[in-house]
C-alpha positions as CSV (number, residue, x, y, z in Angstrom):
1,M,9.8,-17.1,-6.7
2,N,12.8,-18.0,-4.4
3,H,14.1,-15.5,-1.8
4,V,17.9,-15.2,-2.2
5,H,19.2,-13.8,1.1
6,L,21.9,-11.1,0.8
7,E,24.7,-10.3,3.1
8,L,23.8,-7.2,5.0
9,T,26.7,-4.9,4.0
10,E,26.4,-5.9,0.3
11,C,22.6,-5.2,0.5
12,L,23.1,-1.8,2.2
13,D,25.9,-0.7,-0.2
14,K,23.7,-1.4,-3.2
15,T,20.7,0.2,-1.6
16,I,22.4,3.4,-0.8
17,K,23.7,3.6,-4.4
18,H,20.3,3.0,-5.9
19,I,18.2,5.2,-3.5
20,G,20.6,8.1,-4.3
21,K,19.8,7.6,-8.0
22,R,16.2,6.8,-8.2
23,S,14.5,6.4,-4.7
24,A,12.8,3.3,-3.3
25,F,9.4,2.2,-2.3
26,L,8.5,2.2,1.5
27,T,5.4,0.1,1.9
28,T,3.1,-0.2,4.8
29,R,0.0,-2.2,5.8
30,L,-2.7,-1.3,8.1
31,E,-5.3,-4.0,8.4
32,D,-6.5,-4.5,4.9
33,K,-5.1,-1.3,3.4
34,I,-1.7,-1.1,1.8
35,N,0.1,2.1,1.0
36,T,3.5,2.9,-0.6
37,M,5.5,6.0,-1.0
38,A,8.8,6.9,-2.5
39,I,11.8,7.6,-0.2
40,G,15.0,9.3,-1.1
41,W,16.5,9.5,2.4
42,A,17.6,6.4,4.2
43,T,20.6,4.8,5.9
44,G,21.4,1.5,7.4
45,G,23.8,-0.2,9.7
46,I,24.1,-1.9,13.1
47,V,22.4,-0.3,16.1
48,W,21.9,-2.0,19.5
49,G,23.7,-5.1,18.0
50,K,21.0,-5.4,15.4
51,P,20.8,-4.7,11.6
52,V,18.8,-1.6,11.2
53,F,17.2,0.4,8.3
54,T,16.5,4.0,9.1
55,A,13.7,5.6,7.2
56,F,12.4,9.2,7.3
57,V,8.6,9.8,7.0
58,R,7.0,13.2,7.4
59,E,4.3,13.4,10.0
60,S,1.9,14.8,7.4
61,R,2.2,11.7,5.2
62,Y,-0.5,9.1,4.9
63,T,2.1,6.4,5.4
64,H,3.1,7.9,8.8
65,K,-0.3,6.7,10.3
66,F,0.3,3.2,8.9
67,I,3.8,2.8,10.4
68,E,2.7,4.3,13.7
69,K,-0.1,1.7,14.1
70,S,1.5,-1.3,12.4
71,G,5.1,-0.9,13.6
72,E,6.4,-2.5,10.4
73,F,7.4,-1.5,6.8
74,T,9.1,-3.0,3.8
75,V,11.6,-1.3,1.5
76,S,11.7,-2.3,-2.1
77,V,14.7,-0.9,-4.0
78,P,14.5,-0.8,-7.8
79,V,17.9,-1.6,-9.4
80,N,16.9,-0.4,-12.8
81,D,14.6,2.2,-14.3
82,N,11.6,0.0,-15.0
83,L,9.6,1.5,-12.1
84,K,10.7,5.1,-12.6
85,K,7.1,6.4,-13.5
86,A,5.7,4.5,-10.5
87,L,8.3,6.0,-8.2
88,S,7.5,9.5,-9.5
89,F,3.8,9.0,-8.9
90,C,4.3,7.5,-5.5
91,G,6.6,10.3,-4.5
92,S,4.1,13.1,-5.6
93,K,0.6,11.7,-4.8
94,S,-0.9,10.8,-1.4
95,G,-2.4,7.4,-0.6
96,R,-5.3,9.4,1.0
97,D,-6.4,10.4,-2.5
98,F,-5.1,7.6,-4.7
99,D,-4.7,3.8,-4.6
100,K,-1.1,4.0,-5.7
101,I,-0.7,0.2,-6.0
102,K,-3.6,0.0,-8.4
103,D,-2.9,3.3,-10.2
104,C,0.7,2.3,-10.9
105,D,-0.2,-1.3,-11.7
106,L,2.3,-2.5,-9.0
107,K,2.4,-6.2,-8.2
108,L,2.6,-7.0,-4.5
109,I,4.4,-10.1,-3.2
110,Q,3.9,-11.4,0.3
111,G,7.1,-11.0,2.4
112,E,8.8,-13.6,4.5
113,T,8.5,-12.4,8.0
114,I,5.9,-9.6,8.3
115,S,2.4,-8.9,7.0
116,T,3.5,-6.0,4.8
117,P,4.2,-7.0,1.2
118,I,7.0,-6.0,-1.1
119,I,6.8,-4.5,-4.7
120,D,7.7,-6.9,-7.4
121,G,10.4,-6.0,-9.9
122,C,12.7,-4.1,-7.6
123,G,15.8,-6.2,-7.0
124,I,16.5,-5.6,-3.3
125,Y,14.0,-6.0,-0.4
126,F,14.0,-5.3,3.3
127,E,11.4,-6.3,5.8
128,C,11.6,-4.2,9.0
129,K,10.0,-4.0,12.4
130,T,10.2,-0.7,14.2
131,L,12.6,-0.7,17.2
132,Y,12.6,3.0,17.9
133,K,11.3,6.2,16.5
134,S,12.1,9.8,17.1
135,N,10.5,13.0,15.8
136,I,13.0,15.5,14.5
137,K,13.4,18.4,17.0
138,P,14.1,21.7,15.2
139,D,16.1,23.1,18.2
140,F,18.7,20.3,17.7
141,L,18.7,20.5,13.8
142,N,21.4,22.4,11.9
143,K,19.8,25.7,11.0
144,K,20.7,25.5,7.3
145,I,19.2,22.1,7.0
146,D,16.1,23.2,8.8
147,S,15.6,26.2,6.4
148,Q,16.4,24.1,3.3
149,S,14.4,21.0,4.2
150,Y,11.7,22.2,6.6
151,S,10.6,25.7,5.6
152,N,7.0,24.6,6.2
153,S,7.8,22.9,9.5
154,D,6.6,19.5,8.2
155,Y,9.3,17.4,10.1
156,H,10.1,13.8,9.7
157,T,9.8,11.0,12.2
158,I,12.8,8.8,12.0
159,Y,12.0,5.1,12.1
160,Y,14.7,2.6,13.1
161,G,13.5,-0.6,11.7
162,E,15.2,-3.9,12.6
163,I,16.0,-5.6,9.3
164,L,14.3,-9.0,9.8
165,S,15.0,-10.1,6.2
166,C,17.1,-8.7,3.3
167,Y,16.9,-10.5,-0.1
168,S,16.4,-10.4,-3.8
169,L,14.0,-12.6,-5.8
170,E,14.9,-15.3,-8.2
171,K,12.3,-16.5,-10.6
């Protein structure tokens, strides 16, 4: 498979459109273990003069530990509904209890620049290295958002990942 590099703004525009409709896979690797989860919140742009993908991961999630230790992640964005069931499973089950890659019969492909793989069949891929992270601080959060999104106080860590590569795959 050939990597077809995409222009950043085109890639981000398509990503936001598709994540809003059907979510995306955020994948992490820690030593020989690989875990993926579904994400529905994300943004991207230029920060510190670098292309950045911003991902939100709750501190309680199994994936959180992986990103904390590895400092990297990939985002695989489905551009059609072929992985809808897998996204639903990966968004509702924990990698602590399930091997989501195996259970969803997902095919992994080694990325270009980092050790974390991407999920085949998605259409748009990002490889990211963490530049900065910040835990959401409830005192600084809009009260309505806090009560709607964090009634159980399970706050997100926001990861600012430098986009090292953004591409699609051509077979």
